[in-house]
Structures are given as structure tokens and as C-alpha cells.
TITOR-674734 format. One record per residue (C-alpha): chain; residue in one letter; y, z, x. Coordinates in steps of 0.25 Angstrom, whole numbers. Layout:
# TITOR-674734
VOLO|A|a|Y|Z|X
...
//
This chain:
# TITOR-674734
VOLO|A|m|-189|-544|-1
VOLO|A|k|-180|-533|-4
VOLO|A|d|-164|-536|-4
VOLO|A|i|-155|-532|4
VOLO|A|i|-145|-521|-1
VOLO|A|y|-131|-523|2
VOLO|A|i|-123|-509|2
VOLO|A|k|-107|-506|4
VOLO|A|g|-108|-495|14
VOLO|A|d|-111|-490|28
VOLO|A|a|-124|-494|34
VOLO|A|t|-124|-481|42
VOLO|A|s|-126|-474|29
VOLO|A|p|-138|-481|23
VOLO|A|q|-140|-480|8
VOLO|A|a|-155|-479|5
VOLO|A|n|-165|-468|5
VOLO|A|g|-177|-467|16
VOLO|A|v|-176|-471|31
VOLO|A|k|-165|-481|33
VOLO|A|i|-161|-490|45
VOLO|A|i|-148|-494|49
VOLO|A|a|-148|-508|56
VOLO|A|h|-138|-515|63
VOLO|A|i|-135|-526|75
VOLO|A|c|-134|-521|89
VOLO|A|n|-131|-530|101
VOLO|A|d|-140|-533|113
VOLO|A|i|-129|-528|123
VOLO|A|g|-129|-514|121
VOLO|A|g|-115|-514|114
VOLO|A|w|-113|-504|103
VOLO|A|g|-98|-501|98
VOLO|A|k|-94|-510|87
VOLO|A|g|-98|-514|73
VOLO|A|f|-109|-506|65
VOLO|A|v|-114|-498|77
VOLO|A|m|-100|-490|76
VOLO|A|a|-105|-485|63
VOLO|A|i|-118|-481|67
VOLO|A|s|-113|-474|79
VOLO|A|k|-104|-467|70
VOLO|A|r|-115|-461|62
VOLO|A|w|-126|-459|74
VOLO|A|k|-127|-461|89
VOLO|A|e|-142|-463|90
VOLO|A|p|-140|-478|88
VOLO|A|e|-130|-481|99
VOLO|A|i|-137|-472|108
VOLO|A|a|-151|-479|105
VOLO|A|y|-144|-493|106
VOLO|A|r|-138|-490|119
VOLO|A|q|-150|-484|125
VOLO|A|w|-158|-496|121
VOLO|A|y|-148|-505|127
VOLO|A|r|-148|-498|140
VOLO|A|d|-163|-497|140
VOLO|A|r|-165|-512|136
VOLO|A|a|-173|-516|149
VOLO|A|a|-184|-506|145
VOLO|A|n|-184|-509|129
VOLO|A|d|-182|-519|118
VOLO|A|f|-167|-519|117
VOLO|A|m|-163|-534|114
VOLO|A|l|-160|-544|104
VOLO|A|g|-169|-542|91
VOLO|A|s|-173|-527|95
VOLO|A|i|-169|-515|86
VOLO|A|q|-168|-500|89
VOLO|A|l|-171|-490|78
VOLO|A|v|-163|-477|80
VOLO|A|k|-165|-466|70
VOLO|A|v|-152|-458|67
VOLO|A|e|-156|-449|56
VOLO|A|k|-168|-445|48
VOLO|A|y|-169|-457|39
VOLO|A|i|-160|-467|46
VOLO|A|y|-161|-476|58
VOLO|A|v|-152|-486|65
VOLO|A|a|-157|-499|69
VOLO|A|n|-151|-505|82
VOLO|A|m|-154|-520|80
VOLO|A|i|-151|-530|92
VOLO|A|g|-147|-543|85
VOLO|A|q|-134|-546|93
VOLO|A|k|-133|-553|106
VOLO|A|g|-121|-547|113
VOLO|A|i|-108|-545|106
VOLO|A|k|-97|-555|102
VOLO|A|v|-86|-556|111
VOLO|A|s|-79|-568|107
VOLO|A|r|-79|-577|95
VOLO|A|s|-85|-589|104
VOLO|A|t|-98|-580|108
VOLO|A|g|-103|-581|94
VOLO|A|a|-110|-570|85
VOLO|A|p|-119|-561|94
VOLO|A|i|-129|-559|82
VOLO|A|r|-143|-564|85
VOLO|A|y|-150|-566|71
VOLO|A|e|-164|-567|76
VOLO|A|a|-162|-554|83
VOLO|A|v|-157|-547|70
VOLO|A|e|-168|-554|63
VOLO|A|q|-178|-548|74
VOLO|A|c|-170|-534|72
VOLO|A|l|-172|-534|58
VOLO|A|g|-188|-538|59
VOLO|A|s|-190|-526|67
VOLO|A|l|-180|-517|58
VOLO|A|a|-189|-521|47
VOLO|A|t|-201|-516|54
VOLO|A|e|-194|-502|57
VOLO|A|a|-189|-501|43
VOLO|A|a|-203|-503|37
VOLO|A|s|-209|-493|46
VOLO|A|l|-199|-483|42
VOLO|A|q|-198|-486|28
VOLO|A|a|-182|-488|30
VOLO|A|s|-172|-496|24
VOLO|A|v|-163|-504|32
VOLO|A|h|-147|-503|31
VOLO|A|m|-137|-511|39
VOLO|A|p|-123|-517|38
VOLO|A|r|-123|-532|38
VOLO|A|i|-130|-532|52
VOLO|A|g|-126|-543|62
VOLO|A|c|-114|-548|54
VOLO|A|g|-103|-539|61
VOLO|A|l|-100|-540|77
VOLO|A|a|-114|-548|79
VOLO|A|g|-107|-559|71
VOLO|A|g|-119|-563|61
VOLO|A|k|-119|-568|48
VOLO|A|w|-125|-560|36
VOLO|A|e|-131|-573|30
VOLO|A|k|-139|-573|42
VOLO|A|v|-143|-559|44
VOLO|A|e|-146|-555|29
VOLO|A|p|-158|-565|29
VOLO|A|l|-164|-558|42
VOLO|A|i|-163|-545|35
VOLO|A|k|-170|-551|22
VOLO|A|k|-180|-558|31
VOLO|A|t|-183|-545|40
VOLO|A|l|-180|-532|31
VOLO|A|s|-179|-537|17
VOLO|A|a|-192|-545|17
VOLO|A|n|-200|-533|23
VOLO|A|g|-195|-524|11
VOLO|A|i|-185|-517|20
VOLO|A|d|-173|-511|12
VOLO|A|v|-161|-516|18
VOLO|A|f|-145|-511|15
VOLO|A|v|-133|-519|21
VOLO|A|y|-120|-512|21
VOLO|A|d|-106|-517|20
VOLO|A|f|-97|-507|24
VOLO|A|e|-85|-504|15
//
């Protein structure tokens, strides 16, 4: 099993050689406009465009909790839009929108994609911002799905 490598920096500027996948959590209601997605949109337009199209055409595709969408943004960089959040948090009483089982399913699919591309995976502490998740629950999912399968994983803490 590979160790997760923690880096201080920007996950949209992955620090590794070779093919890289930047992974992040999306909601299942087509919303894109807060959190880490803003940093992605600042660098590349394709992930947002692809996500919105994926949502618009959801009756004819796999857009649902647990699904991922890989979007090529540069020669050696992809962005993985991962549906691991049920709706959005609208008040304190509604609970956290993260769905850990969906995140695990997304990460399992991501492991397959990363292996086929011989890619490393880069991410912020996914699911722990607007999705309301706890890192102590997300980190074991990453280890189980990515690290245990020999995928290099880099987690970024933005300064």
C-alpha cells in the first residue's frame, strides 16, 4: 500500500511527473459555483461545461451518486468530477450532504481510471468543505480504494 502524500499548495497545480488526475466532489443537483470548483473553473472551463452537460443529459447517462466523469484539460492533466454529495447544505438542521458510500464508489472507479492511465491522483481534502464530511472518514476510503491499489495520491492543503 502506498502512503498518501500531503502537500501544502494548490491542488489545481499538481506536483508530480506524468499523467495526473485532479479529483473533487460534486453534488447531484447540477450545482457548480462554490468551493474548490471555483479554483478549477479559474484554470479550465472544460470541467464545468462537461459537468453541466452531464447533468442536463442525466436521463440518458450515468449522472448519479457514485458516478465519475473524467475530463481532459491539458496533455497530461485530467479532472475527475465525482458525484459524492446529495444536494447542498441549506441549513444547519439538514445535515451534511456528503455520502460516504458514494465517495467510496467514486474512488473505486477513479482507481480503475488512474491505473489505466498510469496516473497519480491529486485532490484537496475531498468532501470536507461544503459537503460537510470528516477527513477521518474520507482518508480511509482513499487508502482502501486508491493507495491499496498502488495509486500515488497527493492531498493538498491550500495555504
